[in-house]
C-alpha positions in Angstrom: 79.0 117.5 105.1 78.0 117.8 108.7 75.5 120.6 109.0 74.8 119.7 112.7 77.8 119.5 115.0 75.6 118.5 118.0 72.0 117.3 117.7 70.5 116.0 121.0 66.8 116.2 121.4 65.9 119.9 121.3 69.6 121.0 121.7 71.3 121.6 118.3 74.6 123.3 117.5 75.0 123.9 113.7 78.5 123.5 112.3 78.2 126.7 110.3 77.3 128.8 113.4 80.0 127.2 115.5 82.7 127.7 112.9 81.5 131.3 112.2 81.8 132.1 115.9 85.2 130.4 116.1 86.3 132.5 113.1 85.2 135.7 114.8 87.0 134.7 118.0 90.3 133.7 116.4 90.2 136.7 114.1 89.8 138.9 117.1 92.7 137.3 119.0 94.9 137.7 115.9 94.0 141.4 115.7 94.7 141.9 119.4 98.1 140.3 119.0 98.9 142.5 116.0 97.7 145.6 117.9 100.2 145.0 120.8 103.0 145.0 118.2 101.7 148.4 117.1 101.8 149.6 120.8 98.0 149.7 121.0 96.2 148.3 124.0 94.6 145.0 123.0 91.5 145.8 125.2 90.7 148.5 122.6 90.6 145.8 120.0 88.3 143.6 122.0 85.9 146.5 122.6 86.0 147.4 118.9 85.5 143.8 117.9 82.1 143.7 119.5 80.8 146.6 117.4 82.4 145.3 114.3 80.9 141.9 114.7 77.4 143.3 115.1 78.0 145.7 112.1 79.2 142.8 110.0 76.2 140.6 110.8 73.7 143.4 110.1 75.5 144.6 107.0 75.7 141.1 105.4 72.0 140.5 106.1 71.0 143.9 104.6 72.9 143.3 101.4 71.3 139.8 101.3 67.9 141.4 101.3 68.9 144.0 98.7 70.1 141.3 96.3 66.6 139.9 96.2 64.7 143.2 96.9 61.9 142.6 94.5 60.9 139.4 96.3 60.9 141.0 99.7 58.9 143.9 98.4 56.3 141.5 97.2 56.6 139.4 100.4 57.5 141.9 103.2 56.6 139.4 105.9 59.3 137.1 104.7 61.9 139.6 106.0 61.3 138.4 109.5 60.6 134.8 108.7 62.7 132.0 110.2 64.0 131.1 106.8 65.4 134.6 106.2 66.8 134.9 109.7 68.5 131.5 109.4 69.9 132.3 105.9 73.4 133.6 105.5 74.3 137.1 104.3 76.4 138.7 101.6 79.9 139.2 102.9 80.6 142.5 101.1 77.7 144.0 103.0 79.2 143.0 106.3 82.6 144.2 105.3 81.3 147.6 104.2 79.3 148.3 107.3 82.0 146.9 109.6 84.6 149.1 107.9 82.5 152.3 108.2 81.7 151.5 111.8 85.4 150.8 112.6 86.5 154.1 111.0 83.9 156.0 112.9 84.7 154.5 116.2 88.4 154.8 115.9 88.1 158.4 114.8 85.9 159.1 117.9 88.5 157.5 120.1 91.3 159.4 118.4 93.0 156.2 117.3 95.1 156.0 114.2 92.5 154.8 111.7 94.6 153.2 109.1 96.9 151.6 111.6 93.9 150.0 113.1 92.6 148.7 109.7 96.1 147.2 109.1 96.2 145.1 112.3 92.5 144.0 111.8 93.1 142.8 108.2 94.9 139.5 108.9 92.2 138.6 111.5 89.5 139.3 109.0 91.1 137.0 106.5 91.6 134.2 109.0 88.0 134.6 110.3 86.7 134.3 106.7 88.8 131.2 106.0 87.3 129.4 109.0 83.8 130.7 108.2 84.1 129.2 104.7 84.8 125.8 106.3 81.4 126.3 108.0 79.9 126.9 104.6 81.3 123.6 103.4 80.0 121.8 106.5 76.5 123.3 105.9 76.5 122.8 102.1 75.8 126.5 101.3 77.8 128.6 98.8 78.2 125.4 96.7 79.8 125.2 93.3 78.7 124.3 89.8 78.8 120.6 88.6 82.2 119.4 87.7 83.9 116.3 86.4 87.2 117.1 88.2 88.5 114.4 90.5 88.4 116.8 93.5 84.7 117.4 93.1 82.5 116.8 96.2 79.2 115.1 96.4 76.7 116.2 99.1 74.3 113.7 100.4 72.7 115.3 103.5 68.9 115.9 103.0 68.8 118.4 105.9 71.3 120.6 104.1 69.3 120.3 100.8 66.2 121.5 102.6 68.0 124.2 104.4 70.3 125.7 101.7 69.2 124.0 98.5 72.5 122.2 97.8 72.0 119.5 95.0 72.6 115.9 96.2 74.3 113.1 94.5 76.1 115.4 92.0 79.8 116.2 91.9 80.3 119.9 92.6 83.2 122.3 92.7 84.1 122.7 96.4 84.0 126.5 96.1 83.8 126.8 99.9 87.2 125.1 100.2 88.6 127.2 97.3 87.7 130.3 99.2 88.9 128.9 102.5 92.4 128.0 101.1 92.7 131.4 99.4 91.8 133.2 102.6 94.3 131.2 104.6 97.0 132.2 102.1 95.9 135.8 102.2 96.1 135.7 106.0 99.7 134.5 105.8 100.6 137.1 103.3 99.0 139.9 105.4 100.6 138.7 108.6 104.1 138.7 107.1 103.3 142.0 105.4 102.7 143.7 108.8 106.4 143.6 109.5 107.3 145.0 106.1 104.7 147.6 105.4 105.8 151.1 104.4 102.7 153.1 105.4 99.6 152.7 107.5 96.7 151.4 105.5 98.9 149.3 103.2 97.9 145.9 104.7 94.2 146.7 104.6 94.5 147.8 101.0 96.4 144.5 100.2 93.6 142.5 101.8 90.9 144.3 99.8 92.8 143.7 96.5 93.6 140.0 97.2 90.1 139.3 98.4 88.4 141.1 95.5 90.4 139.3 92.9 89.9 135.9 94.5 86.2 136.4 95.1 85.6 137.6 91.5 87.3 134.5 90.1 85.7 131.9 92.4 82.2 133.4 91.7 82.4 131.9 88.2 82.4 128.5 89.8 79.5 129.1 92.2 76.3 127.2 91.6 73.9 128.8 94.1 71.7 131.4 92.5 70.3 133.2 95.6 73.3 135.5 95.8 72.0 137.9 93.2 73.0 138.8 89.7 73.4 141.9 87.5 73.6 142.7 83.8 71.2 139.8 82.9 73.2 137.3 84.9 76.7 138.2 83.5 78.0 139.0 86.9 77.0 138.2 90.4 76.4 141.0 92.9 79.7 140.2 94.6 81.6 140.2 91.3 80.2 143.7 90.5 81.3 144.9 93.9 84.7 143.4 93.4 85.1 145.3 90.1 83.9 148.5 91.7 86.4 148.1 94.5 89.5 147.9 92.3 89.6 151.6 91.2 88.8 152.6 94.8 91.7 150.4 96.0 94.1 152.0 93.5 93.1 155.6 94.5 93.3 154.8 98.2 96.7 153.2 97.8 98.1 156.3 95.9 96.5 158.7 98.4 97.9 156.9 101.5 101.3 156.4 99.9 101.5 160.1 99.0 100.4 161.1 102.5 103.3 159.0 103.9 105.8 160.6 101.6 104.7 164.0 102.7 105.2 163.0 106.3 108.6 161.7 105.6 109.8 164.9 104.0 
């Protein structure tokens, strides 16, 4: 665990922030490359990427606040505290706001909305994978105690103070589980771009794969600040994953039918 990549006097670069930025950058480059294969100018992707990045950061932070709404209602000044600003966000909030922002912008620019979501999907998965490596370096999003031989033991006191990760205990490396899963999803989506039958199919495939993976890995998570529902039965992200599944099915059927009508 290396929460600080560079620490020199008053100049500090945190590993999480660096890898998160790297994930955004590489994800954007992948999306731009995919766009050129769809005969869309890559500069459009770069412009869109700026808005999507801002929307993702804002959305993830908003959902983070909502998951612990009662606390922030009782302590409103904590919303702008350094601790809150430094804390991470809930990914689904960022995905939701970024998706809505992307659809709105592409519609305004008269771009093919679902084609755009398709070539953005692999970049999103790749960016997530790299970002989860940042989580592992920082110690956040840690897992439950485990006796498995691949369990990890965190020992950095700075990370414990910052994200609350237990020290000296073997934990599930849930950050690495998620990173590996997202790298695999990225590969699947990238290959799928060449074989898709209709626009929107790759984005739908991403939503399905990520929802299933996230739902399962959440059972192994040990951090409690991510929010829970139904008396702790499910985490907030698990509930969202479940709610997404019927939406994914309906969206798939609608877009597939739309493609069939066009083909007639």
